[in-house]
N, C-alpha and C positions, 0 to 999 in steps of 0.2 A: 577431249575429242571423242565423239561417238561414231565417227566413220570407221570403216574397216581398217584395221592395222595392216592388213595384207596389201593395201594399195602401195604402201611404202616398201613392202618387202617382196614385191612380185618377182623381181629378178634375183634377189639375194638368196631366196630359199632354194634355188636350183643347185647352189653349191654350199652355202653356209648352213651349218647344223646348229640351230638356235636352241635356246632353253631359257629357263628362269631360275633365279636363285631361290632356294627353298629354306624356309625356317619352320620351326614348330608352329602350329596354329597359334595365332596371337589373341583372337577373341576369347573371352571368358566362357561363353556358352557355345556349345557345339552347334554348327549349322544343321538345320533340318532340311534334308535333301531327298530326292527320289532314290529309290533303290539302285545301287550300282554307282552312284555319283560320289565323288570325293572332292575335297577342297584342299588346295595347296596355296601357301602364302609366300609372296615375294616382298621383302622389306623395301621401303622407299626412302627411309631416312627422314621423312617429313615429321614435324612435330605432331603429337596427338591432337586430333581435331582440326588440323590445318590442311590436310590433303584435299585437293580440289579436282585434279584431273590426271590422266595418264595417256601416253602415246608411245607406241612401239616404233623402234628404229629398224631399218632393214636387216641388221645383224642379230635381231632378237633382243637387244637391250631395250630399256624402256626409260623414257623421260617422264618425270612427275612434277607437278606444281603444288606449291603451298600457298595458302591465301595471302600470306604476308610477303610474298615475292620470291621465295626460294624455288629454284629449278634444280632438280637432282636427277642423276643418271645412275641406273642400276644395270651393270653389264650382265651378260649371260654368265650365270654361275658366280657372280662377284658381289661385292658389297656396294651399297649406294654411296655416292659422293656428290657434293654440291658443285655445280658448274657455273651457277650465276645466282645472284640475289639482286633483283631489279626493283626500282622504286615503285611503291604502290600506295594507294590510299585504302586503308583496311577498316574504315568505319562501318558499323552495321554488318551486313553480309558481303560487303564489297572487298575487293582485293584482286589478286591474280587468280582468275577463275577458269581459264581454259588454255590448252595447248594443242597444236595440230602440226603434223609432219608432212612436208611436201612429198608427193609421190616420187619425185626425182631426187630425193635427199642424198642418195648415194653419190651423186655428182654435184648437186647444188648446195648441199648442207643447209637447206632452208627449213626453218620452222616458223610458226606463227603463235603469237600469244594474245590473250585478251585480258585486260586489267583495268582497274580504276587507279588514277593517280592524281596528284596535286600539281598544278602548273606553277610556274614561277611567281605568278601574281596571287597564288593561293586558291585559285578556282579548282573545283573537282571536275575531272573529265573522265570519259571512258575512251579507251584507245585499243585498237588492234594494231599490232606491230609485226613486221617481218624481220627475221634475224637470220644470221648464218652462225653455225657452230664452229668453233675453232678446234683444231686438232686434226691429225691425219687420219686416225681411225676412231678412237674414242673421243667423244666430245669433251672438251676441257673448259670452254667458256662460250659466251654469246658475244657476237660482234656485229657491227654494221646495221644497227636498228634503222628501219625506215617505217614511217607511219603509214598504215593502210587507210585508216579512217579514225576520226576522233570527233566527239561531241560532248557538250556539257552534261553534267549529272544534276538531277533534280533532288534525289534523296539517297539515303544509304542502303537502299534495297533494290534488288532485281535490275541489275545492269546488263552488261554483255555476259551471257551465261554459257555460251557454247560456240565452238568452231568446228568446221569440217571442211576438208579439201576434197574436191572431186578427183576422180582417178587421173584426169588429164593434167591436173595442176592449174588449169585455166580459170577455175571458179572457186571462190572461197565463200562458204555458207556461214552466216553469222546470226546466232540466235540472241535477240535483244529483249530483255524484260521491259515491262511498262514503266519501271523506275518511279512509280507512284509510292506514296506513303501507304501505311496500312490503316489509315482512317477509313471510316465507313464509306465516305465519298471523298475522293481526291480528284478534282476535275482534270488534273494532269494525266490521269489514266486514259482520258478520252483521246489523247494523241495516238493511242494504239490503233485507232480506227482510221487515222489519216495517213495515206501513203506519203505525204510530204514531210512527215516527221520520222525520226529513226527509231523511236521506242515502241515496244510491243510488236516487233517485226521479226521475220526471217529476211535478212538482207543477203543478196547474192552479188558478189563483186569479183572483178579480176584482181590479180595480185597487187595492182597499183591502187586499188580501192574504187575504181570506176564501175558503173553499172554494166551488166552483161547485156548484149544486144537483144537477146530473146527474153529478157525480163518483161513482165506484163505491162509495166508502165514506162518502159524505156523511152527516153527522149534523146535523139542524136545530138541535139543542140545543148543538152544539159546532162551529160553523162555522170557528173559528180553530184547531181541532185539526189536527195533521199528518195524521191519518186522513182528515178531511174534505177536505184539500188534495191527497191522493195520487191520482194517475191511473194510474201504472205504477210497479212496484218491481223490485228485484233487478238493479240496474244498477251498473256500476263507474265508467265515465267517459263519460257520455252527452252527445249533442247531439240537438236536436229540430228537425224541419223540418215546417212545416204545408203540406199539399198543397192547391193551389187548388181541387181538385175535392172535397175532403173527406178527413178522416183526417189522421194524422200519422205521420211516419217517424222512428225513433230509431236512431241509430248509437251503438255502444258499443265503446270501445277495450278490447281484451283485455289480459291480463297476460302470458301466455306463448304464447297460440295466436292464431289469426286473429281479426279483429274482427267484431262482429256488426252486422247490419242487421235491425231488427225493425219490423213494422207495429204501431203503438201501439194496443192494445186495452184498454179500461177494465178495471181490476182485475187485469190480467195481471201476472205476475212473470217476469222473464228469468232468475231463479234464481242470479245471482251472490250470494255467492261460492262456492256449492256446485257450480255448473256454469259452464264457459266454453264458449260455442258448443255443440257436441254432445259435449263431454268433461267428465268430472268434474275438479274443480280439485285438483291435488296439494296436500296439506296440509289444505285445508278439507274434502275429501271424507271425512276420517277423524273429523271432529267429530260429536258426537252430534246437533247441530242440523241436520246435513246428511243424517242417516241416512235419513229418509223423504221427502226432497225429490226430486220428479220433475222432469225437465228440461222446459223449454219451448224447443223447437228454434227457433233464429233463422230468419228468412226466408232470409238469405244469410250466409255467412261470406266475408269479403273481406280483401284486403291480404296482408301478409307476416307470418308468425309472429314475434312478438317485436318488431315494429317500433314506432316511437314512438306511432302511433295515428291514428285518423280525426278529422277536424276538422269533420264535419258533412256535410249533403247538401242539395240543392235539386232540385226537379222542373222540368225545362225545359218551359215552356209557350208559348214563342214559335213563330214560323213561318219563321224565317230559316235555322235549321240544317237539314241534310239530313233527309229523312224518317226515316232509321234512328235518329235521335236525338230525334225529337219525342216528347214525353210520357215521356222517359226521366228517371231520377234520376241525378244526378251526385254522386259522393262524393269528397271530398278526403282524401288521406292525407298527414299531415304528414311523417313520417319518410322516406317514399319520394319525396315531391315529385310525387305523381301525382294524376290524376283517373281514376276508373273510372265506368262507366255500367252500368245495368241497367234493365229495364223489366218491369213486371207490369201486368195489366189490372185492371179494376174488380172482378173476382172474386178478386183476389190470385193469379192464375195467371201464372207466369213467361212473358213473351213473349221477353225477351232476358236471358240469364244475365250475371252480372257480367263485364265485360271492360275491359281497360285502354284509356283514351281518350287521355290525354296524360301526359307525364312531363317531368322536369327543370323543374318549376315553382317551384323554390325550396323554401320551407318553409311550405306552406299552413296557416294557423291558423283560417281561417274561409272560408265560401263563401256567396255570395248571388247575386242577379241584377241586372243593369243595367236601366234603364228600358225598353229594348226586349226584355228577356228574356235577353240574353247572359249566360252564366255568368261570374262574377267570383270570383276567389280572393284572399284577403288573404295576401300573402307576407311573413312576418316577416323573412326574410333581407334582402330589398331594401326593406322598408317601403313596398311599392307594392301597389296594387290591380291585379290582372292580369286583364284582360277578354279573353275568347276570342270572336272574331267569325268567322263564316263569310264570307270575303271575297266569293265569287261572288254572295251574296245581298244584299250591301250596296246600299242604294238611294241613288240620286244625290240630292244636295241640290237645292233650288230657289232660284235667285237672284232677288231682287226688291228694289226700293228706291224711295224717294221723293227728290225733289230740290226744295229750296226756294231760289228765286233772289232775291238782293237786287241789283236792277239798279243802285242807286246806287253800290255798292262793287264790283260785278261778282263778288260772292262767292256761291258756291252751297254750301248745306248738304246733305250726302248722308246718308241714313239707310237702312241695310240691314235694319231690324227686320222687314220683311215676308219676309225670306228664312227658309226652314225646312229642316230635315233630318228625313226620315221616321224615321231610326233614333235620333234624339235625340243625334246626335254633335255634339261641339263643332266649330264652323265657324271658319275663318279667312277674312278678307275682304281682297281686293286691288282697288284702284280704278285705273282708267285714265281720267283726266279728259278725254282727247281732244285735249289741247294739248301733249302730251309730259310732263305732270305725272302723278304717281302718288301713291297713298296706301294706307293699311291701316287696319284696325279697322272695327267695325260702323258707326261714324259717322265722317264726315270733312268737312272744309271745304276749299274750294279757291277761290282768287281768280284769275280769268281776266284775261288781258291783252286786247289788241285782238282783234276778231273778233266776228262777229254770231252764229255758230252752230257748234256742235261736237257730238260724240257721246261721252257718258260710258258706260263699261262697268264693271260689277261682276262680279267672279269670286269665287265662294265655293268652298271646298275642305273636305271632311270629313277625319276623322283617318286615313282610308285612302287619301287622295289623289284621291278622286273629285271632279271639279269641275263647276260649272255657271255659266253667265254670263247676264247680262241687260244690255241697252243702252237708253239713252234719249237723245233730242235735248235739248240744252241751249242756251239763248239767254242768255248772261251779262248782256247789257245790257238785256234786256227781261223783265219778270216773266212767269212762266208762268201758266197757268190755276189755278184753285182749285176744290176740291170739298169740300163739307161734308155729312156724313151726319147725319141726325136720327134717332137710334135710339130704341127703346122706353125706357121709364123704367129708370134704372140698377138693376141687380140682377134684371131680368126674366129668367126662365128659361122654357124651353119644353118642353111635353110632346110626345110623338110626334103628328104631324099638326096641331099648333097652327099658326096662321098667324103668320108672321114678316113684318112690314111695315116698310119703311124709306122715309124721304123723303130727298131729296138736293137741295142747292142748289149751283149752280156759277156761275163767272164767269171772265171773261178780260179783261185791260185793253184788248184790241183787239177781240176777237170778241164780247165780252159773254157772256150766258148760253149754255152749251153743253149739248147733250143728253148725259145721263149714260148710259154703257154699263155694264151690270151683268153680273157673273159670280158665279154661286152654286156653291160647291163643298162637298161633304160630306167632312169630314175624320174618318176613323174610326181611333181609337187604342185598340185593345183592351189590357187589362192585360198586361204582359210581352210585348208585341209592338210592331213598328214601325207607323207610321201609313200609311194609304192615303188618297189624295185622289182624289175622283171628281167630274167635272163634272156638276152637276145641271141647270143651264139658264142661258141668257143672257137678257138683257132690256135695255130702254132706256126712258128717261123719268125724270121726277122722282120717281116712286114705283115701288117694287119689292116685290112680295108673292109669297110662296110658303109651302108647308107645311114644317114642321120634319121632318127625316128620321124614318122609322119605326125604322130600325135603331139599336139601342143602341150605346153607346160612341162616339157621333158628336156632332160639333158642325157648325154650318152657317157657312161662311166666305163672307161677302158683300163683294165688292169693287166699288166704284163708280169708274169711270175716265172722265176727260174728256180729249179731245185737241183742241188748238186748231189753227188753220189753219197754224201753223208746225211742226206735228207734235210739239209739246211736250205732255207728258202730266202729269196729276195724279191721284193715287189716294188713296182712303180705304177703310178696311176696318173691318168690324164682324163680330165672331164671336158668333153666337147660341149660347148655352150650354144644355145640356139640364137639365130639371128631374129631379133624381136622387132615387131612393128605393132603400133597401137591400132586396135580395132575399137571403134565406137559405134554402137548400135543405139539409135535413139528414135523417138517418135515425135510426130508433130503435136501429139498430146502426151502427157506423162504416161508411160507404159513400162511394163516389166518384160524383158526379153530373155530368152534362153539361148546361150551359145554353147553347143556341145562339141567336144568334150569340155567339161567345166560348167560354170554357172554364170559368171560375171559377164555382163554385156559391154563392159567398158574396161579393157585390159590390154596388156601386151601379150601377143600370141606369136607363135613361131611362123616365120615367113614360109609360105608354101604348104602349110598344114591344111588339111581339109577340115571344114567347120560346117556344122549344121545349125542354122539359125531358125528360131521359132518366134514369131511375133504373136502376141495374144490377139484373139478375135476382138476383144473389147479392152480398151485402155482403162486406166485407173479412174478416169472421170466419166466413163460410160460411152466414150466415142468408139465407133466401129472401124475396124481395119478396112482400108480402101485398096492400097497397093504399096509396093516398094518404089520409092521415088526414082532410083537409078535405073531399074529394069522395067518398071511399070508392071511387074508381075503381081498378080492378084492372089497368089497362093501364100498363106501365112508362113509356110515352110519353104526354106531354100537352102542350097548347099553352095559353098564357095571354097576356093583356095586362097589363102591369105597372101596378098602381094607383099613385096619387100618394103613398100612404102606405107605410110599411115593410111588407113581406110576408114571412112565414115559412111555408114549406111543409115538411111532414114526410112522409117515406115510411116506412110501417110495415113492419118486417121481422120475421120469425119464424125463429129458429134452428130446426134440426130438433127440438131439445128442446122449445122453446116450442110448436112446431106440434103435436107429439104430445100435450103436456100440455093444449093448448087443445081438441084434438079428441076426447079420451077422458074423459068425465065420471067413469067408474068409477076410472080411474087417478088423477084429481085427488082423488077421495074417499080413496083409499088413501094417497096421498103427503102430502096436506095442502098448506098454503100454502108458497110459495117462501120460502127463507131466503137473503138476500144476492143476489148477482149470479151469472149464469152465468160460469164460470171456464174460460178457454182454457188447456189444458196438453197437451203432447204425449201421445198423438197425436190428441187431439180436445178435447172440452169436457165439463163437468159442471155440474149445478145441484143444490144442496141444497134439500130440502123438510123440512117438520116431521117426516115419518115415513120419509124415504128419500132416494134420489137418482135422477136420470136422467143417463145418460151417452150421448155420441155420439162415434163414430169412423166414418171412411169404411168400415172393415172390418165393423163390427157394426151400423151404423145406430144408432137410439135404443133403449136398453135400460134397464130399471128394476131397482133393488134396494131392498128395503124390509123392514120388520119385523125379526125376530130375525136373519135373514141379514144385513141391512144393519148391525145393531148389531155383529155379529161382524166384518164387512168393515171398518167404521170402526176397530174396536179393533185390527185387524191392520195398519192403515196405509192402507186403501182402495186406490185405484188405484196409489199409489206402491209398494205391496207386491205387489198381485195383478193389476194392470191393470184395464181396464174390464170390466163384465159383458158376457159374450158373448151371453146370452139373458136374457129375463125369468125371474123365479122360476117354477118348474114343480113340479107335484106329483110325488112319487117314484113309481117303478114298482111298489112294493109298500108296503103299510101306509099310514100317514098322514104320511109325511115330505114335505119340500119341499127344493128345491135351486136353486142358481144356478151356472152355469159362468162362468169369467172367463178373459180372454185371456192373462193372465200378466204378471207384472212383470219387472223386470230380473234378478232372482235366482231366480224361482220356477218359470218355465214355466207352462203353463196350469193353472188351479185350479178347484176346486169347493168351495162351502160347502153342507153338507147339514145340515138341521135336522129333528129329531123332537121330539115333546113330552117324551119320556123322556130323550133324550141331549142335547138342546139343539142348538146350531149348532157344527159342527166343520169345519175347513178341511183339504183334501187337495190337493196340487199336485205338479207336476213328475213325475219318474219313478215316484213312489209312486202318484200319480193315474193315470198311464198303465197301471200294473199293475192297479190297481183297475178301471179301465174295461175292460181286457182280460178280466177275470174276470166281466164283466157288471154291474159297479158294484153298486148296492144290491140289485139283483135276482139277483146271482150268489152264489157260495158264501161271500163275505166279509161281505155285508150292508152297512149304512151305517157311516160313521165315527163313532166315539164319543169320539174325542179329536182335538184339532188336531194337525197335523204338528209334531213337536218333535225337538230334537236329543237324541241319546243322551248319557249321562253322560260317556263318554270323548271326546265332541266329534267323533267320526269319522263316525258315521252319523246317520240320521234315520228316524223311524217314525211311523206312525199305527196306532192300535188301531181295530178294527172290531168288529162283533158277533161275539164268540167267535173273533176272528182278528186278525192283525196283518200289516202289511207293513213290512219293514225295508229300508233302502237304505244303501249306501256307494258311493263312487266306484269302488272296486275290484270289489265284488260285484254291483252293480246292485240292483234292487228285487225282492224275493221275498216271497211270503206264507207265513205259518205259521198253522195253524188247529187248532181242536179239541183233541184229547188231546195231539197233538205239541206244540202251542203251550203247553198247560198244563205239560207236562214241561219244555219249554225255560224257561218262566217260573219253575218251581220250582228250576231249576238256576241261575237268576240272569241270565236273558236273555243278552245278548251278552257280559256280563262274564266268563262262564266258557266258553261254547261258541263265542263269536264270532257272526258274522252269517250268516243263511241264504244259501247259494249256489245253492239251487234252490227252486222253489216246492214245496209239498206235492205229491208225485207217487205214482201207483200203482206198486206193485212189478210186475215182469213176470208173476208168477204170479197176479195179480189178487186176491190175498188182502190183502196189507198195503199200507201207505203210509209215506212217509218224507220227511224233509228232510235235506239235507246242510248243514253249517255250516263257516265259514271256519277254525275252530281244529281242523281235522282231526277233525271229529265228525259224527255222524249220529244222528237219532232216528227209530226205526222203530216202526210200530204195526200190530197186527192186532186184530180183535175179541176173540180169545182170550187174547192176551198182553198187551194194553195197549201203552202207549208206553214205550220204554226207549231210553236213549242208549248209544252205543258210540263210543269215540274213541281217538285216539292209535295205539299199536302194535297194540292189540287190533283196532281198526277196520281197520288196514292188513291184518292177517292175515285178518280176516273178508272183506275185499274180495278178497284173494288166493285164497281158497278158494271164491269165487263168491257172496258175500253170502248172502241167504236161500236160494238154491239149493244152497249148500254145506252149511251147518250149521243152517239155519233162521233164525228170528227171535229176537232177544234176549228173554229172560224176566226179566232183571235189568238194572239199570244197571251200568256199570262199578263194581266194588266192591273195596275193599282186602281182602286176605286177613287172617285173624284176627291173625296176628303182624306185619302191616304190611310184609311183605317183597315183596309183589307185588299185582297186580290181576287181576280176571277178569270175564268176562261169561258167563252161562249162556244157552244157546240151545235152541230146540226146533224139531225138524223132524218133522212128523207125530207119531208116538208115541215118537220117540227124543230123548234128551237129549244135548246136546253142550256143550262149554265151550271158551273160549279164555283162556289164562293168559299173563300177562306178569310176569317177575321183575324186581324193582328193580335198576337198574344195567346192564340189558341193553338192546339195541336191537332186540329181536324178540319176538314173541308166538307161541304155538303152540296149535293146536287139539287137544283130546282128545275122542274121540268114542265114542258107543255103549257096547258091552260093555267096551272098554278103560277108558273113563271111569268105568263103574260099578265095576270092580275098584279103580281109583285112589281113587274116593270111599270105598269100603269100607275101604281101607287108611288113610284119613285125609287125602286130598288132598295138598297140598304139605307137610303136617307128617309124612307117612309117611317111611319110610326112603328112598323113591324121590326125594323132593324135587320140584322144578318140572319140567315138560316142557321138553325141549331140542330136540324135533322135533315136527312134525305127524305125524298118522297116515299110515303109508305101507305099501305092499304088500310081502309076502314070498311065497316059493314056497308057503307053507302057509296064508297068510291076511293078517293085518294086524299092525302093530307100532307102538308109540310109545316113544320113548326119553325117559328122565328123567335127572336129574343123577346119580343113583347106581344106576341100573338101567333095566329096561325091562319092558314088558308086551306079551305077544303074544296073538293071537287066532287059533285054528285054525278055518279056514273049513269044514273037513270035519267036525270033531267038535264044534265049539263050545267047545272047551276054552280057558280063560283062564289064563295063567301069568304071574307076576311074578318077576323074578330080579334079583339083583345082577350087576354087571359082573364 
């Protein structure tokens, strides 16, 4: 049990003076502790390596569990004994794993256990049971088992790991592991994500095993369903700790990475097995079930990667540790034998990051707190409970006793029951009877020899060696005085400021009646803290009357003392107990409240006592304080007087999402009613509605997505794919379109969903979106998207089509747009399958006439109004580039085309009124241009089918003009005469 021990001890600490039995340190190596801290060990009697959990009883005794079914009790200052051995299945790490004590144990004797066992037909199951302990004071056995819940086991690891009972006793928190095997991938682990399955969860049920009404998935028609019982999901090997101020903390042991610490928020998923901490889980990350799972980042990652695991946590609420550790959480790590601390405030903001506190603590398997709030770890190696105390803050015990004299036998009976220890430490008692005789123990008898008078001294010592002494005069041969208190009727309890009135009768065999001297002390024992005793007043006479203290957590200790003429005293004591009523302060969102005096927001307090309540401005999930539900007050601070009946106060919080929804009627109309609960997922939260969603992140604030854009967003995978909406839906810059921008998911980068009545909704994201935005988005040359971004058939690139345009992207080429006639030509050629991907946007040619795109497969498409769009690629394109592109031979007027006999390829070009061509012959690695008049003669001769064949040079200058060489001859042009001649070589 990792909840606070003081829940069960809240009333008993007002009168009972607890402690723990102490032995010499059991572990071989001394613990490494901060300065001033010491460790004391309490034996459990469990076998070495078998101890699994511990839970304190109201009287300060402690119950422990052994994995193989042993339940043992160690009384205050006593030796452990077994009170039950219950059937278990102990294969692997399974067995009896946890125990919890009901807060009303003093009257109900109720405890809970978690274990694995084998049913009559041989099946393994996990079971949570409710029991009563037998015995009037000390527990002697377990009886009356009733099954709270039970379900089949899948493997021999990570079953029900932890139990905690809330302070009201109305809710039992159950931490259930994923129960998967340790294989790299066990698909059973995926059940941790499903609220309809019990494994990998924090379940929250009533004592009968039914779901609690405010659980996140509660269904009034199926209260016994796992869905109704689920509070938190997506866990591997969890432990749960209830915070005395509100909320719960869940630690979860990782498989291969650091361990997680999570603030438990209703309905949240920690995303195991798809994620561990802030990393995707190897093996599981490749499963289709994990493809769209967005991580919920843990509050902290702690421990050592791959270590055995964490054993739970507690929040330190005492006042004896140094200030640096007060209100800190302590986390035990089994494999490392360490304790770490961290602290966050009521707004979940880190005050102190995780840091090592202590090491060499053995093998901690559980962590709890002692009656005074000291942190206690259950060490399986030594089978001891190891209590960590800050020695300088240890309070001295108070020695006091009574002595009853039998003058006939000169025997005196001594009783040290009036002695107390503010820290609930176990005390040892040493007696010096004043005649050379000594004794020990809380009670002692001593028979005196001759002598009329002596002085007896009691010395008490706590577990840390701090001593206190008290002395009284003893007259062995003459009876001492007597004092008898006449208290109120048995069972009377007192509200704040009620009158407490006592009568006293006294007598002495020699002096007769003696005036009673009264001493009234207020003993205040807050939960998880040591006691403080304050003198209230003195008095004298046969009657003593005063008001019960106003301050809660207090009792009134009234001591009547008489002293005869021989200086022999007699004492009687009455402890006036408070009338207690339960105060519960809770929030509509998980929040941590302060109730002063004290700390716990859910506890028994004195009726009529004044209390100062403080609600945090921000709840643990980021919701903001709105008002107190009962008074509608909007101040987070308030003062009340506790009534005699149970009181529950609720602080209403509104998350940023709830606040916006409440404040905007038009938005409520658009979105419709809420569906389910607000879900917390990194890096913010979201709420589904009938017609859309609201999202909140610190980066964006609250944004809405709805209508057709919402439908597309959900179909794509919502925030898991595209991130949260960056803005609300807006009208487009042109036409009747609408759009929403999104911050981007883990693989997309920022995105936009654009909708028009004609095209519907389409998504564009990442580099393609960046290019689109660069061009002016829908108001630019590309227009709005008409398709979703999609992968190309070759799996290399991605694209979006827009109005008469497209943007294509690859990792090598980047994102570039193609539009109009050039796009149509590229499309006709087979998109990227033939020509590759665009390596440029459509760009204007230097002459201001044409436009072009270059492509990755050594190709280009050029366009002019007069020539249209034509492609040029390969060797012909290289030659065209070499002669100056369109500045050399003009723009292509044909696509690259095979010659009629299939022995080569060509493009025709036009520059002004002149026609040019570039030809390439099959089997060669060069193409050559043929221009103007020379080209005309070659054409007249029959192109490449003429006797000249293919060109083997470009046109070049001669002394008289120009010349082009061919396979079998050449053609010359005389610049002076204009003569054209073709010749053989």
